[in-house]
N, C-alpha and C positions, 0 to 999 in steps of 0.2 A: 681774647677782647676780640677777635676778628670775628668769631660765632656770634658773638653777642649782638655786635655792631650791626650785622647782617640781619638777624633776628627782629633786633629792635625796627629796623625798615622795613620788614616785612610788609607790614599793612599800608604803609603810605608810597612805597613803590613798587608793587606786586611783582611781575614777573617781567622777563627781558623787554617784552612790550605786552601789552593786554593780549592782542590778538597773538602775540608771539609764543604764548603759551597755552592761552585758552583752548577748548573743545567747543567752539561753538560750531553748530549744524544744524541743519534743517528741522531735524527732533533734537531738542537740545539735550546732549549728552555729557556729563563732566568726565574732564580728563581722568580723574583719578577713580573713575568707575571702569575703565578700561584694563584691568589686569589680565595680564596674558592668562588664559585658562585653555580652551580648546579652539580650536580652528573653528568649529561649529559658532563658538561665540563670536570671533571675529565676522565670521559671513554674517550672524547676525546684526550685528553691529551696520555693517555696511548695508543690509539690507533696509535697516533702518532709516540711512541717511546720515549714519556715524561719519564725522571727519577721519578721514584717512591717519590712521594710528603710526603710518610709516613717518609722518611729519615730526612726531615727537621722537621716534628709534632715532632718526637720522640727525636731528638735533640735537641728541643725548650722543652719538657718536662724533658729533663736530666739535661737543665740548670735551670730551675726552682728546681728542687731536690737538684741539687748543691747548689744553694744559701740557701734554707731552711736549709740542713744541716751544712752548714758552719756556721750557728748561733747558738752557745752552748746555752743548757739549752732552745731550743725553742719547744714546743709542736707540733707545726705547722709541723714540720718535721716529723710526725706521718704519713703523707699521701705519704712520700718517700718510693721505693720499698726495701732501707736496711733493715727497719723493719720486712720486711715480706719474707725474704730468705736470701741466701748467697751472692749475687751479689748486686753491686748498681750502680749508675749513671757512673760512671766510666767505666765499660763494656761497657754500651750505647756508651760512648763517642771514645772509642779506636777503637771498631768495627766500628763504622760509619765512624771514620775518614780513616780508611783502603779502606772499601768500596768507599767513596766519593774521596779519592785520587785515585784511579786505575780509575774512572770513568772518573777525571779530565785529567790525564797525561796520559793516554793510547792512546789520539788521539793525543797526540804530538810524542808520540813513534812510532805511523804508519803513521804520516805524514811527519815526520820531521827527524825521528830517534833517536837511545839512546844518541847522545851526544849533542842534543837541549832539548831533554826531562829531561838528568841530570843537564842541565843550568837552566832549568825552575823549578826544584825540589830544588837547591841547592838555588836558589834566594829564594824561598820560607821559607827555613831552615833561611836564614841569616835575614828576616823580621818579622820573629818568633821570634828569637835570640833578636833582639831590642827592640820588643813588650815584651818580657819577663824582660830585664831591665829596661824599662821605668815603668812598673809595680810596680818591686822591687823598685826603687826608691820614687815612689809617696806612695805605701803602707807603707815603710818603713817610711817614713815623716809623713804620716796619724797617724801611731799607737805612734810614737815617740812624737810628739806632743799631744796626747791625753793622753799617759802616764804624762806628765810633767805637763800638764793642769790641769788633776785631781790628782796629786800625787798620783796616783795607778799605780805601777810597775807591778801589775798583768797582764796589757794588754801587756807588753814588753814580760813579760814571756810566757804567753798565744799565743802569735804572733811568739814566737823565734826569735826575734829581739835584745836579751840582748847580744849577741856577738856583734852585729853591734855596739850597743852605748859603749860597751867596747873598741872594736878594730875597727873603722870604715875604716881604710886603708886596713887591712888583709880583712876583711868580704867583702868590695869592690871587692876586686881582685879575692875571691871565688865563688863572686855570678858571675863574668866574666866568668869564669871557669864551671859555672853553678854546682857547690858544694857547695854552701851554697843560701839558699830561706826560707823566712818566710813561715808560717803556710797557708796552702789554696794554695800554688803555686806550686804546683809538678806536675801539667797535662801538662803545655806548656814545660818544660825541656824534658818530655818522648817522648811528640810529635816530638820536634826538633832532639832526636834523633833516632826517628824510621823513620823520613822523610829523615835524612842524608843518610841511607841505603836502601832508598826506590828505587833507580835507578837499582840497581841489582835485588833487589826483584822484580820490574815489568818487566824487561827485562826477567827474568828467569819464571815468571806466564806466560807471554804471549807464551811461547816456552815450557817451561819443568813444568807445573803447579804443576803436582804429586809429582815430584823430589824436588821442592821448598818446599811443605807442609810438605815433610817428613823430609827433612832437618830443617824447623821450629820446628817440632814437636821435633827431637831428641835436639835442642837446649834449647826448653823449658823445657824437661825432665831432660837433665844434669844441666841446671843452677839453678833448683830447687833443685835437689839431690845433688849438689856438693857446694851448694850457693854461684853460682857465682854473682857477683852486682855492681855496681858502690858505690863509696865510697862518703860521703859528709864530709863537714868541722864544727865543730871541730872533731867528730867523727860521726861513724853511717853510713847507705846506704841509697840508695835512697829509698823514701816510695813506687815508682812503679818502679820495676826492670825491665828495658828494656829488658833484656835478655829472660827473660819469656813472658812479656806481648807483645813481638813481635808477639808471635804465635796467638794472639787474633786479632791484626794489620793485619799480612797475611791471616787469614782465612777470615777477612773482604776485602781485597784486591783483592781475589780468588773469592769471591761472587760477586764483584763489575765487574769482567772481564767475569763471566761467561754469555754465552748465553743462552735463554731461561730462563723456570720456573722450573728446577731441576725436571724432569719427575719420578726418582725415590724416590725423597720426595713425590708427590702426590700418588704414589702406595703404600708409606710404611706408610702413614699418620694415617690411621686407627689403626696401631698398634703402630706407637711413641706417638700419642696424650694422649692415657691413661698413657700411661709411664711418660708423660711430665706432665701431670696434678697430678699423684702420686708421682712424686719427688718435683714438686713444695709445696704440700699440706704438705709432710714431713718437708721440709726444713722449711716452713712457721712456722709450730709447733714448731719446735727446735729453730728458730731465737725468736717467741713470749716468748717460756720459760727462754732467756737472760732478759726477762725485769719483765716476771711473774714467781717467784720462784716455785708457785704452780704447773704449766706446766710442769716444768724441771725435777720433781722429777718422771715425766713418761717417761724420755728417759732414756733408759737401760744403766748402766754404762759401757759396752762392746761398746755399740754404740759412746758413749761418748770418750771412749778411742780410738774408731778407726777412728773419723773423726776430735776430735780439735788437734791441733790448725788449724782452717780454716784461712791458711796465706795469705791477701791481698797483701802483698810486692810480693809475687813470683806467683800470681795467682794461688791459690790452685785449684785443679782440680775439687773439689766441687762448687766451684765459676763459674768456667767455665761453669760445666753442667748446673748449675743453670740459667745462661744466655742464653745457648740455648735451652733449654727448654722455658725457657720465651719467645724467638724470635721466635721459632715454634709456640708456640700458637697464638702470636700477627700476625703472618704473615699469619696465617689459621684462625682466626677470624676476621681479618682486612685487607680485599682485598686493591688492590689500587684505587677501584672504592667504596671504601665503603663510606656512607651517612656522617660518622664521620666525614670524611675529609673535609666535604664540611657544616659544623656546623659552624654558625658565631662566637658564644661566644669562638670557641677554635681557632680562627683565630690569637689572639696575640700569641699562643703559636708556632704555624708555624712560623711567622714573626720573632721573636725570634730567632728559630733556623736557618733561612737564613742568619742571623748577627751573629754567634756563638763566634767569636773573641772579637766583641766589647762589647757584652751582657755578656760574661764572664767575660771581664776586669772589667765593672762596677759591676759585681754583686759581684767581692772580695771587693770593696768598701762599696757597699751597705748592705753586712753581716756583716762588722765590725762596721758599724755606728746603725746595729740593736742590735748586741752584745752591744755597746756602751750604748745605751737606754736602753734597759733590766737591764744593771748593775749598772746604776748611776741614772737613774730616774724613772721606774714603769716596774716590771719584771711581773704584773699580766697578766692571760689569755688572757683578752682582748688587752692587751698592745702586747703580742705575735703575737695575730691577725692581730693587726694593722701594726705592721713594715713588716710583711710578705706580708700582702696586698698591702701596700706601696712599698716595694723593688718590687713587682713584677709589679705593675704599670709604676714605672720609668722606668724597664727594659723595658716591650712593649712600653712605650711611645718612648723612645729611639730608639727602633727599628723600628718604625712606623715612626720616622724622618728621620732615613736613609732609609728606604725603598722609602719614598718620594724624598730623595735627588737623589736618584739614579734614579727614573724613570723622575724627572726632567734633569738630568743630559743626559741621554740617548736622549730626546727629542730635546736638545741643541745640541748633537751632531749630530743627524738626520737632523737637521736642517741648522747647519752649510755645512753639506754634501751636502744637495740640493742645496743651495745656491752656493757652489762653482761648482756645476756640469752646474750652468746656465751659457748661454753666456756672455761675458763682455756687461754689458751696457743693457743687453736684459731681457726680461721677459718672462715667459715660453708660 
């Protein structure tokens, strides 16, 4: 039922965002044509102006991290970046979404003008909104059935659907307003809001880039200091404050619109790289101290007073700095023509990144099924490894199916277009 629901909404809902998946480039190359092969092939794509395939690779990696992090009491999530620093996969998603949205929609702005570009963006917002509602209904039904079948109300409480069971009519109305959502379903509402304001951001970045970045930074600082946020029902605020997370989104969009390779970064990389390594090392030590009290004792009290709490809701500046330090080193150590990108065992990660909406959606259901298995059947270390590997295998298999379908659909369209161009009753 879950896979059928996702496939049924494929055409209407696209990917996690139109630009969040698509390989829009100066020379238009489809994402699905970027199959890992040889380094020479990657270099050829780069030479033609193809969009950096690292985007799909790291987006796919973020999807895997999100799946593992959404399984409570799963030791396999030790491989995710949230255990070794201040930021996690959310920062990766938001930055890449801004970067890719700018790549995707800037061509409409340049070619067709702001009105058409706005129409395209708002159309995507509507498609994502419908996706969010369908996910809400399916996931809520999955959790409610499980809680009733196993007579275990813990599932309803953990997944935050108790209010739905008590007041379904009010809860559905609040879900329509994006003010209520179960656990693990906060990313899409954030992206819907950010994309809704993107037409103005895109227009501004194309003309007054530094002014837009300055205004975005001011909003980020003001929202954090004054605690501006959107409310949720029945009480509380958004887990990801759109007034602060917009800054990372706008920075990603600015990078997506940039021409060239940031020569100032190249000139300063010998200075920035050691600072980035030092910051990542210190944040890793502090983060490990959260799990191991023996290490926590080595963190000075004054430093703890200065850095805590490291607020995820408002995108604490320490999280922001951690993400950019990590992104800088990744960009430096893994160039676009890196052999890592052509290594066959990592191909499933890239394929998952090319179909982010579908894979994110199915990961929501898979993570709950894995949690159910660990609670009701077996929670051994071997079982944790098994549900993690099975979940990733299902995600990768579904991504390959979508990849095959898109390839077949394009061939069919090309065949029909070729047939239509032939003279009536004739042959070439």
